[in-house]
N, C-alpha and C positions, 0 to 999 in steps of 0.2 A: 295978742290977737289970735294966736293959734288956740289958746284955751277956750276962747269964745266959740270958735268953729267946732271944737270937740264937744263942748257943752251943748250946743245947738243940735249936733248930730246925735248925741246921746238922748236928749229930750225927744227928738223926732222918732228915734227907734223905740223908745218907751211908749210913746203915743200909738205907734203902729201896732205894737204887741198888745196893748190894752184894748185897742179897737177890735182886733181879731178875736180876742177872748170874749168881749161883750157881744159881738156879732154872733159868734158860735153859740153863746148861751141863749139867745133869743130866737135862733133859727129852729124850724121844726127838725125833729130827729131824722137821721139817715135810716132808710129802710133797705132790707135785703131784696134784691131782684134776681131770683134764680133764672138762669138761661142754660140751654143745652147746646153743647158743641162749639158755639161761636158767640162772640160779643155782638150786640147790635151795632149798626154803622154809627149811630149817634147815641151817646150816653146821656141820660138825664141827670140833672142836679139832684143832690140829696139822696142818691141811690148807690148802694154797693152791689155791683153785679157779681154773682158767683157762677162761674162756668163749670158745669159738671158733664162728665161723659162716662157712661157705663157705671154709674153710681158713685164715681169718685170726683171730689172737688179738685179741679185743676188750677184755676186761677181766679183771682178777684180783681175787679177794676172799678175805678170811680174817677170822677172829675175832682181835681185838686181843690180842697176846701178853701184855699187862700184867695181864690178868685182869678188865678192865672189861666184857667180853663184847660190846662194840660191833663191828659189821661194818665192816671197812675195804675200800673199793673203790679199785682202782688202774686207771686208763685205760691200755690197751696200744696204742691207735691213735696212730700217729706224727703224724697231722695235727691232733691236739687236744692242748692243754696243761692241766695237767701230764701227762707221759707217762712210763711205766715200761717196762722190758724184763724179760722173764723168760727165764732160760736153765735148761734141765734138765741137770744134771751127769751124769757117767757112772753114778753110784750112784742116779740117779733123784730126787735132792733138788733143790729150786729155788734159784736165785740171782736176786735181784730188784735192779734198779738203776734209779734212785738210791735213797737211803734213804727210809724212810717216816717222815713227821713230822706228827703230828696237831696241828693248830693249835687245835682245840676239844676239849672233853671232857677226857680223861686227859692229853693232851699228850705221848703216847709218841713217842719218836724212836729208830729202830733201823734196822739193816741186816739183810737176810735173805741169808745166805751159806751155800751148801751145806746148806740146810735148818736152819740154826741162827740164832737171833736174837742179834744183837750190838747191845747197847744203846749209844747215844751219850751 
């Protein structure tokens, strides 16, 4: 009986992963939204907000792409850890490095490449 429960849980997990990947592939790409000094009160979906002050990118923020609606904050200052870099591609879409991995909450782990979410 235990093996049936484990098998069902494994199949359910596989379906969730595949659904996330298909959904990410058909969604419109994420766009960069530059802001100065502070994030807006309400963040829009499919946007990566990049906060700059005095010409320096300080942080990036976005709504978690898994659907949990939590705000993800990524530090862009190189003298603090952890630290990410954002590059704007020719088509205006963002690439974020390294991957984003939520250790709490939903546990999402993904790359943002050319405005597309690539699940790990």
